[in-house]
C-alpha positions as CSV (number, residue, x, y, z in Angstrom):
1,X,6.3,-17.1,13.8
2,X,3.6,-14.8,11.8
3,X,2.2,-15.8,8.8
4,X,1.3,-13.6,6.2
5,X,-0.8,-14.6,3.7
6,X,0.1,-12.8,-0.3
7,X,1.6,-12.3,-3.1
8,X,5.5,-11.1,-3.2
9,X,4.0,-8.8,-6.2
10,X,1.7,-6.9,-4.0
11,X,2.6,-3.5,-3.3
12,X,0.3,-4.0,-0.2
13,X,2.6,-7.7,0.9
14,X,5.5,-6.0,0.4
15,X,4.6,-2.6,3.0
16,X,4.0,-5.6,5.7
17,X,6.7,-7.0,4.8
18,X,9.4,-4.3,5.0
19,X,7.4,-3.6,8.3
20,X,8.8,-7.0,9.7
21,X,12.2,-7.1,8.0
22,X,12.8,-3.9,9.5
23,X,11.5,-4.9,12.8
24,X,13.2,-7.9,13.4
25,X,10.1,-10.1,13.9
26,X,10.2,-13.8,12.0
27,X,7.4,-14.4,9.4
28,X,6.7,-17.2,6.8
29,X,5.3,-16.3,3.6
30,X,2.3,-18.3,2.3
31,X,1.6,-17.9,-1.4
32,X,-1.8,-16.2,-2.6
33,X,-2.3,-15.6,-6.0
34,X,-5.8,-13.4,-6.3
35,X,-5.2,-12.7,-9.7
36,X,-5.1,-17.3,-10.5
37,X,-7.6,-18.8,-12.7
38,X,-10.7,-18.6,-10.8
39,X,-10.0,-16.5,-7.6
40,X,-8.2,-16.3,-4.6
41,X,-8.7,-20.2,-3.1
42,X,-11.9,-20.2,-1.7
43,X,-9.7,-20.9,2.1
44,X,-8.6,-17.9,1.7
45,X,-12.3,-16.1,2.1
46,X,-12.2,-17.4,5.6
47,X,-8.4,-15.3,6.7
48,X,-9.9,-12.0,4.3
49,X,-13.8,-12.0,3.8
50,X,-13.1,-9.3,0.9
51,X,-10.5,-12.3,-0.8
52,X,-7.6,-9.2,-0.5
53,X,-4.0,-9.7,0.5
54,X,-2.5,-9.3,2.9
55,X,-3.9,-11.5,5.7
56,X,-1.8,-12.2,9.2
57,X,-2.1,-14.9,11.5
58,X,-0.5,-15.0,14.5
59,X,-0.4,-17.2,17.7
60,X,-4.2,-17.9,17.5
61,X,-5.0,-14.1,15.9
62,X,-6.5,-13.6,12.5
63,X,-6.0,-10.2,11.4
64,X,-6.3,-8.5,7.4
65,X,-5.9,-4.8,6.4
66,X,-3.4,-3.6,5.8
67,X,-3.2,-0.6,8.0
68,X,-4.0,-2.6,11.2
69,X,-1.5,-5.2,10.1
70,X,1.4,-2.4,10.2
71,X,0.3,-1.0,13.8
72,X,0.2,-4.4,14.9
73,X,3.5,-5.5,13.4
74,X,5.3,-2.5,15.4
75,X,3.3,-2.4,18.4
76,X,3.1,-6.2,19.4
77,X,7.1,-7.2,18.6
78,X,10.4,-5.8,20.2
79,X,12.7,-3.1,17.7
80,X,12.6,-0.4,16.5
81,X,9.9,2.1,17.2
82,X,8.2,2.2,13.6
83,X,5.6,4.8,14.8
84,X,6.5,8.6,16.6
85,X,5.4,9.0,19.5
86,X,5.2,12.4,18.9
87,X,1.6,13.4,18.3
88,X,2.4,15.9,15.5
89,X,4.9,13.4,14.0
90,X,2.6,10.2,14.6
91,X,-0.2,12.7,12.9
92,X,2.1,13.2,9.7
93,X,2.9,8.9,9.2
94,X,-0.9,8.8,9.6
95,X,-1.6,11.3,7.0
96,X,1.0,9.7,4.4
97,X,-0.6,6.5,5.0
98,X,-4.1,7.7,3.7
99,X,-2.4,10.0,1.0
100,X,-0.5,6.2,-0.3
101,X,-4.2,4.2,0.0
102,X,-6.6,6.8,-0.9
103,X,-5.4,8.3,-3.8
104,X,-1.9,6.8,-4.7
105,X,-2.4,3.3,-5.3
106,X,-4.8,3.3,-8.0
107,X,-3.1,5.9,-10.1
108,X,0.8,5.6,-9.6
109,X,0.2,1.6,-9.4
110,X,-2.6,0.6,-11.7
111,X,-3.3,3.7,-13.9
112,X,0.4,4.3,-14.7
113,X,2.6,1.2,-13.8
114,X,0.0,-1.8,-14.1
115,X,-0.2,0.0,-17.5
116,X,2.7,1.2,-18.9
117,X,5.0,-1.9,-17.7
118,X,2.9,-4.5,-16.2
119,X,0.5,-5.3,-19.0
120,X,2.8,-4.0,-22.4
121,X,5.0,-6.7,-20.8
122,X,2.5,-9.7,-21.5
123,X,2.4,-8.1,-24.8
124,X,-1.1,-6.1,-24.8
125,X,-1.4,-2.3,-25.6
126,X,-1.2,-0.4,-22.8
127,X,-4.2,2.2,-22.0
128,X,-3.3,5.1,-23.4
129,X,-6.0,7.6,-22.2
130,X,-5.6,6.2,-18.9
131,X,-2.1,6.6,-18.4
132,X,-3.1,10.4,-19.7
133,X,-6.5,11.3,-17.2
134,X,-4.0,10.0,-14.5
135,X,-0.8,11.9,-15.6
136,X,-2.9,15.3,-13.2
137,X,-3.6,13.2,-10.4
138,X,0.0,12.0,-10.0
139,X,1.5,14.9,-10.1
140,X,-0.1,15.9,-7.3
141,X,0.4,13.1,-5.3
142,X,4.2,13.4,-5.9
143,X,4.1,17.1,-5.3
144,X,2.6,16.5,-1.3
145,X,4.4,13.8,-1.0
146,X,7.6,15.8,-1.6
147,X,6.0,18.7,0.0
148,X,5.7,16.5,3.5
149,X,9.5,14.6,2.9
150,X,11.2,16.0,5.5
151,X,15.3,16.9,5.4
152,X,17.1,13.2,7.3
153,X,16.7,9.9,6.0
154,X,13.9,9.0,5.4
155,X,10.2,10.2,4.8
156,X,9.4,11.7,8.9
157,X,13.5,13.0,9.0
158,X,15.8,10.6,11.6
159,X,13.5,7.6,12.2
160,X,11.8,5.0,9.2
161,X,7.9,4.5,10.6
162,X,5.7,2.4,8.5
163,X,5.3,5.8,6.0
164,X,8.5,4.4,4.7
165,X,7.1,1.2,4.4
166,X,4.7,1.5,2.7
167,X,5.3,4.1,0.4
168,X,8.5,2.9,-0.6
169,X,7.2,0.2,-2.9
170,X,4.4,1.6,-4.6
171,X,6.8,4.5,-5.4
172,X,9.3,1.9,-6.7
173,X,6.9,0.4,-9.4
174,X,6.3,4.1,-10.4
175,X,9.4,5.0,-10.5
176,X,9.0,2.0,-13.5
177,X,7.7,4.2,-15.9
178,X,8.8,7.3,-18.0
179,X,6.0,8.9,-16.3
180,X,7.1,8.0,-13.0
181,X,10.9,8.5,-13.3
182,X,10.0,12.4,-14.7
183,X,8.1,13.0,-12.0
184,X,10.1,12.0,-9.3
185,X,13.4,13.6,-11.0
186,X,11.2,16.6,-10.6
187,X,11.0,15.6,-6.8
188,X,14.3,15.9,-5.1
189,X,13.8,14.9,-1.7
190,X,11.4,12.4,-2.5
191,X,14.1,11.1,-5.3
192,X,16.8,10.8,-2.9
193,X,14.5,9.2,-0.2
194,X,13.4,5.9,-2.5
195,X,17.2,5.6,-3.9
196,X,18.8,5.7,-0.2
197,X,15.7,3.0,0.6
198,X,16.0,0.7,-1.9
199,X,19.7,0.2,-1.0
200,X,18.6,-1.2,2.2
201,X,18.9,-4.5,3.1
202,X,15.0,-5.2,4.2
203,X,14.1,-3.5,0.2
204,X,16.1,-6.1,-1.7
205,X,15.5,-8.8,0.5
206,X,11.8,-8.4,-0.3
207,X,12.3,-8.0,-3.6
208,X,9.4,-9.9,-5.9
209,X,10.5,-13.2,-7.2
210,X,9.0,-11.7,-10.2
211,X,11.0,-8.6,-11.2
212,X,8.7,-6.0,-11.9
């Protein structure tokens, strides 16, 4: 069984969990809170020298970085293929993964969701300047993802891929903000995909205990 180290609130941990759920791979989530007082526990740096999550252990093999974990889960285990065989579709999947990591995570999750929802839930004030500054990049991100979303049940058409597993946690949080909900409403293909993905068993199973 895979040991996955991380916190259920993390979109990156949820991405890895979604891949394992969709693949049918047994795993156990071992809690690591990187936001705990004093930071991650010292032993976690032996698994992940940068102190990030998730990290994985399986049969004596250790791995960190979500993109590597996603591909390992798909390639090391039997089950539905989560990466297209066609070179063009595979490249498109990789492109979406890169867009999410390079542009979407910081903008949609930290600059908008955390400011608008997470901070205010704890009684702090949102940084309206940060949110306003993030809206332009957010529009570009959502527009690009809308353009790349193909007709079908999933982002790349009829095959569920790692792109779906990676995108769903980030866009789910973004949609919880008024700004995100408005932008998603103007992106019908992306909105329909997210609404359908949210009712999948894998998504419901990986819902954080701390409701976002």
